[in-house]
BALOBA-1460 file (C-alpha; in Angstrom, 3 decimals):
// residues 111
<rec num="1" residu="m" x="6.566" y="5.681" z="-1.103"/>
<rec num="2" residu="g" x="8.742" y="7.421" z="-3.276"/>
<rec num="3" residu="d" x="9.228" y="9.390" z="-6.410"/>
<rec num="4" residu="f" x="7.910" y="7.168" z="-9.347"/>
<rec num="5" residu="n" x="7.888" y="9.826" z="-12.058"/>
<rec num="6" residu="h" x="4.895" y="9.356" z="-13.833"/>
<rec num="7" residu="p" x="3.270" y="12.720" z="-14.478"/>
<rec num="8" residu="d" x="0.788" y="11.383" z="-17.195"/>
<rec num="9" residu="i" x="-1.098" y="9.227" z="-14.769"/>
<rec num="10" residu="c" x="-4.296" y="10.800" z="-13.347"/>
<rec num="11" residu="w" x="-4.877" y="8.910" z="-10.076"/>
<rec num="12" residu="r" x="-8.328" y="10.318" z="-9.597"/>
<rec num="13" residu="g" x="-9.493" y="8.665" z="-12.913"/>
<rec num="14" residu="n" x="-6.899" y="6.050" z="-12.957"/>
<rec num="15" residu="t" x="-5.870" y="7.143" z="-16.641"/>
<rec num="16" residu="v" x="-2.523" y="7.319" z="-18.351"/>
<rec num="17" residu="g" x="-0.959" y="8.920" z="-21.154"/>
<rec num="18" residu="h" x="1.845" y="6.583" z="-22.039"/>
<rec num="19" residu="k" x="2.336" y="2.716" z="-22.233"/>
<rec num="20" residu="q" x="4.915" y="2.779" z="-19.581"/>
<rec num="21" residu="s" x="2.725" y="4.393" z="-17.196"/>
<rec num="22" residu="r" x="-0.138" y="2.262" z="-18.094"/>
<rec num="23" residu="k" x="1.946" y="-1.068" z="-17.153"/>
<rec num="24" residu="f" x="3.011" y="0.687" z="-13.741"/>
<rec num="25" residu="l" x="-0.430" y="1.377" z="-13.019"/>
<rec num="26" residu="e" x="-1.522" y="-2.198" z="-13.750"/>
<rec num="27" residu="c" x="1.340" y="-3.558" z="-11.600"/>
<rec num="28" residu="i" x="0.053" y="-1.226" z="-8.785"/>
<rec num="29" residu="d" x="-3.604" y="-2.916" z="-9.512"/>
<rec num="30" residu="d" x="-2.212" y="-6.316" z="-9.692"/>
<rec num="31" residu="n" x="-0.784" y="-5.853" z="-6.082"/>
<rec num="32" residu="f" x="-3.725" y="-4.562" z="-4.613"/>
<rec num="33" residu="r" x="-2.194" y="-1.332" z="-3.769"/>
<rec num="34" residu="l" x="-3.901" y="2.009" z="-3.081"/>
<rec num="35" residu="q" x="-2.108" y="5.228" z="-3.846"/>
<rec num="36" residu="v" x="-3.217" y="7.938" z="-1.195"/>
<rec num="37" residu="t" x="-1.209" y="11.100" z="-2.156"/>
<rec num="38" residu="e" x="-3.719" y="13.823" z="-3.390"/>
<rec num="39" residu="e" x="-1.622" y="17.181" z="-3.649"/>
<rec num="40" residu="a" x="0.133" y="17.733" z="-6.828"/>
<rec num="41" residu="m" x="3.696" y="18.194" z="-6.488"/>
<rec num="42" residu="r" x="5.180" y="19.824" z="-9.724"/>
<rec num="43" residu="r" x="3.196" y="21.506" z="-12.602"/>
<rec num="44" residu="g" x="-0.060" y="19.591" z="-11.427"/>
<rec num="45" residu="a" x="1.370" y="16.023" z="-11.417"/>
<rec num="46" residu="i" x="1.349" y="14.111" z="-8.575"/>
<rec num="47" residu="l" x="5.005" y="12.203" z="-8.606"/>
<rec num="48" residu="d" x="5.731" y="11.675" z="-5.077"/>
<rec num="49" residu="l" x="3.406" y="8.692" z="-4.310"/>
<rec num="50" residu="v" x="2.449" y="6.669" z="-0.884"/>
<rec num="51" residu="f" x="0.984" y="3.293" z="-1.543"/>
<rec num="52" residu="t" x="-1.006" y="1.196" z="0.941"/>
<rec num="53" residu="n" x="-2.663" y="-2.245" z="0.648"/>
<rec num="54" residu="k" x="-5.707" y="-1.400" z="2.943"/>
<rec num="55" residu="e" x="-7.746" y="1.490" z="2.632"/>
<rec num="56" residu="g" x="-7.630" y="3.646" z="6.134"/>
<rec num="57" residu="l" x="-4.230" y="2.597" z="7.082"/>
<rec num="58" residu="v" x="-2.357" y="5.656" z="5.899"/>
<rec num="59" residu="g" x="-3.627" y="9.083" z="6.547"/>
<rec num="60" residu="d" x="-3.166" y="12.871" z="6.931"/>
<rec num="61" residu="v" x="-0.759" y="13.034" z="3.828"/>
<rec num="62" residu="k" x="0.807" y="16.481" z="3.795"/>
<rec num="63" residu="l" x="3.308" y="18.121" z="1.545"/>
<rec num="64" residu="k" x="6.230" y="19.940" z="3.153"/>
<rec num="65" residu="g" x="9.035" y="22.295" z="2.155"/>
<rec num="66" residu="s" x="11.806" y="21.135" z="0.005"/>
<rec num="67" residu="l" x="14.644" y="19.440" z="1.509"/>
<rec num="68" residu="g" x="17.741" y="21.150" z="0.850"/>
<rec num="69" residu="c" x="18.355" y="22.126" z="-2.828"/>
<rec num="70" residu="s" x="15.822" y="19.409" z="-4.405"/>
<rec num="71" residu="d" x="13.326" y="20.282" z="-6.437"/>
<rec num="72" residu="h" x="10.959" y="17.656" z="-4.618"/>
<rec num="73" residu="k" x="8.790" y="18.323" z="-1.397"/>
<rec num="74" residu="m" x="8.878" y="16.417" z="1.534"/>
<rec num="75" residu="v" x="5.894" y="13.974" z="2.070"/>
<rec num="76" residu="e" x="4.514" y="13.700" z="5.723"/>
<rec num="77" residu="f" x="2.007" y="10.811" z="6.574"/>
<rec num="78" residu="k" x="0.645" y="8.864" z="9.366"/>
<rec num="79" residu="i" x="0.271" y="5.380" z="9.659"/>
<rec num="80" residu="l" x="-2.990" y="4.819" z="11.364"/>
<rec num="81" residu="r" x="-3.970" y="1.584" z="13.119"/>
<rec num="82" residu="a" x="-7.141" y="0.618" z="14.921"/>
<rec num="83" residu="t" x="-7.006" y="0.235" z="18.452"/>
<rec num="84" residu="r" x="-8.224" y="-3.112" z="20.023"/>
<rec num="85" residu="s" x="-10.615" y="-3.308" z="22.679"/>
<rec num="86" residu="v" x="-9.757" y="-4.264" z="25.972"/>
<rec num="87" residu="h" x="-12.517" y="-6.724" z="25.829"/>
<rec num="88" residu="s" x="-11.374" y="-8.316" z="22.448"/>
<rec num="89" residu="k" x="-10.350" y="-11.922" z="22.493"/>
<rec num="90" residu="l" x="-7.386" y="-13.031" z="20.283"/>
<rec num="91" residu="t" x="-7.593" y="-16.685" z="19.438"/>
<rec num="92" residu="t" x="-4.536" y="-18.915" z="18.420"/>
<rec num="93" residu="l" x="-3.943" y="-22.384" z="17.615"/>
<rec num="94" residu="d" x="-1.811" y="-24.411" z="19.762"/>
<rec num="95" residu="f" x="0.125" y="-26.668" z="17.516"/>
<rec num="96" residu="r" x="1.581" y="-28.381" z="20.437"/>
<rec num="97" residu="r" x="-1.601" y="-30.590" z="21.023"/>
<rec num="98" residu="a" x="-2.010" y="-31.237" z="17.083"/>
<rec num="99" residu="d" x="-2.227" y="-34.791" z="15.954"/>
<rec num="100" residu="i" x="0.906" y="-34.514" z="13.391"/>
<rec num="101" residu="g" x="0.199" y="-38.098" z="12.534"/>
<rec num="102" residu="l" x="-3.595" y="-37.759" z="11.161"/>
<rec num="103" residu="f" x="-2.296" y="-34.582" z="9.530"/>
<rec num="104" residu="r" x="0.253" y="-36.418" z="7.571"/>
<rec num="105" residu="d" x="-2.070" y="-39.388" z="6.711"/>
<rec num="106" residu="l" x="-4.806" y="-36.666" z="5.546"/>
<rec num="107" residu="f" x="-2.352" y="-34.855" z="3.431"/>
<rec num="108" residu="g" x="-0.472" y="-38.184" z="2.224"/>
<rec num="109" residu="s" x="-3.969" y="-39.384" z="0.776"/>
<rec num="110" residu="l" x="-4.392" y="-36.294" z="-1.441"/>
<rec num="111" residu="p" x="-3.372" y="-36.661" z="-4.940"/>
């Protein structure tokens, strides 16, 4: 989350007007991030951005009043999490029971 100051990016269409913003958008895409802020801050531009790596993880993004004398608005959002069912089973590996010698031999035979 933060003020990234790329007013020429259209987040709905993922289009840009400047080379620097295109590089920023490519970086976001290369790192599998989603931008979830939808409300414009100043002059129709979305500047204060909230990113996530998973759709549905962040929600209820709202702009609030200014903080002090800043020309920025506060951004409030919720981190959503799925509740695990009481009946769900979590499987973990017990490495204390592993045959480390066999593991070493198998990896040692790889070129």
